[in-house]
C-alpha positions in Angstrom: 123.6 79.8 56.9 125.2 83.0 55.0 121.4 83.7 53.5 120.2 83.5 57.2 119.5 87.0 58.8 122.1 87.2 61.6 119.7 87.1 64.3 118.3 83.7 63.6 121.7 82.2 63.4 121.9 81.8 67.5 118.1 80.9 67.8 118.9 77.8 65.5 122.3 77.1 67.5 120.6 77.3 70.9 118.1 74.7 70.1 120.7 72.0 69.0 121.6 69.0 71.8 124.9 69.7 73.2 127.0 67.0 71.0 125.7 68.7 68.0 126.4 72.5 69.4 130.2 71.3 69.9 130.7 70.2 66.6 129.2 73.3 65.4 131.9 75.4 67.0 134.3 73.8 63.8 132.1 75.2 61.2 133.7 78.7 61.2 135.3 81.4 63.6 132.2 83.2 64.1 130.3 80.6 65.2 133.1 79.5 68.2 133.0 82.6 69.2 129.2 83.3 69.4 128.7 79.7 71.2 131.3 80.4 73.9 129.7 83.6 74.7 128.4 83.7 78.3 124.6 85.3 76.5 124.7 82.7 74.7 125.3 79.8 76.9 122.3 81.2 79.2 120.3 81.0 76.2 121.3 77.4 75.6 120.6 76.6 79.5 117.2 78.1 79.2 116.0 76.2 76.6 117.5 73.1 77.8 116.1 72.8 81.2 112.4 72.9 79.4 113.3 69.7 77.9 114.0 66.3 79.1 117.1 66.3 80.5 120.2 64.5 78.9 122.6 62.5 81.0 126.2 60.8 81.5 127.0 57.1 81.7 130.4 55.8 83.0 130.2 51.9 81.7 131.2 49.7 84.7 133.3 46.4 83.7 136.8 45.2 83.7 137.9 45.8 80.2 135.7 49.1 79.6 135.5 50.8 83.1 136.5 54.2 81.8 134.1 54.4 79.0 131.7 57.6 79.0 128.6 58.1 77.0 126.0 60.9 76.5 122.6 59.5 76.7 119.6 61.7 75.0 116.0 61.4 74.9 115.3 63.9 72.7 116.9 62.8 69.5 115.3 59.2 69.5 112.5 58.3 67.4 110.5 56.7 70.1 110.7 59.3 72.4 110.7 59.4 76.1 110.7 54.9 75.9 114.1 54.8 74.5 117.4 56.6 74.7 120.5 57.0 72.4 123.7 57.0 73.5 127.0 58.9 71.9 130.7 57.6 73.0 132.5 60.5 74.6 136.2 61.0 74.5 137.9 60.5 78.0 140.4 62.4 79.8 143.9 61.0 79.7 143.5 59.4 83.6 143.6 55.8 84.6 141.0 54.2 86.7 139.1 57.2 87.3 135.4 57.4 88.4 132.4 60.1 88.3 132.0 61.6 91.8 129.9 64.7 91.3 128.7 67.1 88.4 127.5 70.7 87.9 126.4 72.2 84.5 127.7 69.0 82.2 131.0 69.8 84.0 131.8 66.4 85.7 134.3 65.8 88.9 136.4 62.5 88.3 138.3 60.9 91.1 141.0 59.1 89.7 143.9 56.9 91.2 146.6 57.0 88.4 149.4 58.4 88.1 148.7 59.3 91.4 145.3 59.9 93.5 143.2 63.1 92.9 140.5 65.0 91.5 139.8 67.0 88.3 137.2 68.7 86.6 136.1 67.5 82.8 134.2 69.0 79.9 133.6 65.8 78.1 132.2 68.1 75.0 134.9 70.4 75.1 137.4 67.8 76.3 139.1 70.2 78.7 140.3 69.3 82.2 141.6 70.9 84.7 143.6 68.5 87.8 142.6 69.9 91.1 145.5 70.4 93.8 146.1 67.7 96.5 144.5 67.9 100.1 147.3 68.9 102.4 147.1 67.7 105.7 149.3 67.0 108.7 148.8 63.1 108.4 147.7 62.4 104.8 147.4 59.1 105.3 144.9 59.7 108.5 141.8 60.3 105.9 140.5 57.2 104.5 136.6 58.3 103.3 135.2 61.5 101.9 132.1 62.9 100.8 132.1 65.4 97.9 130.0 67.8 96.4 130.5 70.6 93.4 128.5 73.3 92.4 128.7 76.9 91.1 129.0 80.0 93.3 126.8 82.3 90.8 127.8 85.6 92.7 131.6 84.7 91.5 130.4 82.5 88.8 133.3 80.2 89.7 133.2 76.3 90.3 133.6 74.9 94.0 134.5 71.4 95.4 133.5 70.6 98.8 135.0 67.5 100.6 134.3 66.3 104.1 137.2 63.9 105.0 136.5 61.3 107.6 139.2 59.6 109.7 139.1 55.8 110.9 137.1 54.6 108.1 137.0 53.8 104.6 134.5 54.8 102.0 132.9 51.3 102.2 131.9 51.9 105.5 130.5 55.4 104.9 126.6 55.2 105.2 125.3 54.8 101.4 121.5 54.3 100.0 119.8 51.1 101.1 117.8 48.7 99.2 114.2 48.5 99.5 114.5 44.8 101.2 116.7 46.7 103.9 115.1 50.2 104.4 116.1 50.9 107.9 119.7 51.6 108.7 121.1 50.1 111.8 121.3 52.8 114.7 124.8 54.4 115.5 126.7 52.5 118.3 129.1 54.5 120.7 132.2 52.8 119.6 131.1 53.7 115.8 130.2 57.5 116.5 133.3 57.5 118.9 135.7 56.1 116.1 135.1 59.0 113.1 136.5 62.5 112.8 136.3 64.6 109.8 137.2 67.8 108.4 135.9 70.3 105.4 137.8 71.2 102.8 136.8 73.7 100.2 138.5 74.4 97.1 137.5 77.4 94.7 138.3 75.9 91.2 141.6 77.9 89.7 143.0 78.5 93.2 146.0 76.8 94.5 145.3 75.3 97.4 142.4 73.7 99.5 141.2 75.8 102.7 140.4 74.1 105.5 137.0 74.5 107.6 137.7 72.5 110.6 135.9 70.0 112.2 132.7 68.8 111.1 130.4 67.5 114.3 128.0 65.0 111.6 127.9 61.8 109.6 127.0 62.7 106.0 125.2 59.7 103.9 127.3 59.2 100.9 125.0 59.4 97.9 125.9 58.9 94.1 124.3 61.9 92.7 123.9 65.5 94.9 120.9 67.4 95.2 121.9 71.0 94.5 119.0 73.5 94.6 119.2 77.5 95.6 122.7 77.2 94.9 123.1 75.0 97.6 124.4 71.2 98.0 122.0 68.7 100.1 123.0 66.0 102.1 121.1 63.4 104.4 123.1 63.0 107.6 122.5 62.2 111.5 124.6 63.6 114.8 127.1 61.6 116.8 124.2 59.9 119.0 122.3 56.4 119.0 119.5 56.2 117.3 119.7 59.9 115.7 116.8 60.8 113.2 117.8 61.5 109.9 118.2 65.0 108.9 119.0 67.2 105.9 122.1 69.4 105.7 122.8 72.1 103.4 126.2 73.9 102.2 125.5 77.1 100.7 128.1 77.9 97.9 127.7 81.4 98.5 128.5 82.2 102.1 129.9 78.7 102.6 127.9 78.2 105.7 126.3 74.9 106.4 122.5 75.0 107.7 119.9 72.8 108.6 116.9 72.1 106.2 113.5 71.2 107.6 112.9 67.1 107.1 109.6 65.8 106.0 107.4 64.1 108.5 105.9 60.5 108.2 103.2 59.0 109.4 105.0 55.8 110.5 108.4 56.4 113.1 109.2 53.6 111.2 109.9 55.4 107.8 113.1 57.3 106.8 114.3 58.6 104.1 117.3 57.4 102.3 118.0 59.6 99.2 117.8 63.1 98.0 117.1 64.2 94.7 116.0 67.1 92.6 112.5 66.9 90.8 112.2 69.5 88.5 113.7 71.7 90.4 112.8 71.0 93.7 114.1 69.1 96.5 112.6 65.7 97.2 113.1 63.3 99.7 113.0 59.2 98.9 111.8 56.8 101.4 111.2 53.1 100.7 110.0 49.8 102.8 109.0 46.4 101.2 105.5 48.0 99.5 107.5 50.3 97.2 109.1 54.0 97.4 107.4 57.0 98.6 108.8 60.5 97.1 108.2 63.9 99.2 108.9 67.1 97.4 109.7 70.4 99.4 107.6 72.8 97.0 108.6 76.2 98.6 112.3 75.8 99.6 113.2 75.7 103.2 109.6 75.6 104.5 108.6 72.7 106.4 105.1 72.7 105.8 105.2 72.9 101.9 106.8 69.0 102.2 104.0 67.3 100.5 103.9 63.1 99.2 103.9 63.6 95.0 104.9 59.8 94.2 103.6 56.3 95.4 105.6 53.5 93.7 105.0 50.0 93.8 107.6 47.5 93.9 109.2 46.3 89.9 111.5 44.2 88.9 113.1 45.0 85.8 113.2 41.7 83.0 117.0 41.8 83.2 117.1 41.6 87.2 116.6 38.8 89.8 113.3 39.2 91.6 115.2 40.3 94.8 117.3 42.8 92.9 115.3 45.6 93.8 117.4 48.4 95.2 116.3 51.8 93.1 117.5 55.2 93.0 115.2 58.2 91.7 116.8 60.1 88.5 114.5 62.6 87.7 111.1 63.8 86.4 110.7 63.8 82.6 108.8 66.4 81.2 105.9 63.5 80.0 105.4 63.4 83.9 107.3 60.2 84.3 110.0 59.2 86.6 113.6 58.0 85.3 114.4 55.2 87.9 117.8 53.1 88.0 117.8 49.4 89.1 120.7 47.9 90.5 122.9 50.0 87.9 122.1 47.6 85.1 118.2 48.7 83.9 116.5 52.0 83.5 112.9 52.3 83.9 110.1 55.1 83.2 107.3 55.2 86.0 104.4 56.6 84.6 102.7 57.9 87.7 99.4 58.5 86.2 98.5 55.1 84.8 100.7 53.5 87.6 102.6 51.4 84.6 106.5 50.8 84.0 108.6 50.5 81.1 111.3 49.6 80.7 113.6 51.8 78.9 115.4 50.6 75.7 119.1 52.0 75.7 121.1 51.7 72.7 125.1 51.2 73.2 128.2 50.6 71.5 129.5 47.8 73.5 127.5 47.9 76.6 128.5 45.8 79.4 126.3 44.4 82.1 126.8 47.4 84.6 126.3 51.0 84.0 126.3 54.1 86.2 124.7 57.2 85.3 126.3 60.0 87.0 124.7 63.5 85.9 122.0 65.5 84.5 123.6 67.4 81.7 122.2 71.1 81.9 124.1 73.2 79.8 127.3 73.7 77.7 129.6 74.9 79.6 133.7 75.6 80.1 136.2 75.7 83.0 137.4 79.0 84.2 140.7 79.1 85.8 141.3 82.5 86.7 
């Protein structure tokens, strides 16, 4: 490499996958400084967003719950129908769960040695335990919806937590299976039993800021929808038979706003999941016939919602006939959609041929269940100042 022109070294390194790039930091001091430079990070990010996303997977199981894997399409000889994985080092925490992510940084919720949150970079192995939320009655908050993202104006990461009183996480609204598409309407007793407050933390700050009461119920979702520097959730007001709507939180001005929802031909059709497809906010709805995905082509413009995909029912080989709960993960560079079934199977759907392909995932010691948590977009680091 010493024989190469100096300007070629950043070009070569910027094309490496993240695990190889992290290993390259150990080659010499000059490479380490280069790889940590913000201009290089931006270059690497721009290259990676043009390729298929990579993923962090958490294995679920009694003995190996805390294992993390990096999954990548690009380096597998079979291309898009197979994913290879690399086991990652985990932070010194017990019983953690991946709850959110941004730019390759993971937001983990852990229960031991004490209940809390931390931000972890699985490639540099740096992590920061976040301060606890201080409330007048800490035991009163039983459930929460959480978001994590970057404020582009300050280059600081922020964590948003909407804490609910009077319910547990298990009773918070969640995504639904195809066979149970419609959620039951809110009852007056249910609506009156929930109180919520919004807390915001700028990572590196010593305390959370209390934004006061929140008059809506947000739907818990496995992966966040972060578009245009805004976090997005499905929500509904405290009214009986309320219509599902979309709420955004702007990480720059720290304001909640309603986003125009897609219109459906049938009044019975409701969307139950928000996902980002090729940079666009997308809404997933379902019934017994399959999935429909509507994409907002121009952000915050109601008329720009279009029905982009209509996907029939499918059961991967390793699942039972009625095991059809589906999560849409992303759209691949080939145009195919990556789907996750019941934390057990990955499937690529080809919308042109309308064909499903079971994805081969190679693990060292794979268990029955796994959870795909994050699209890794770039190498990053944690700023604490």
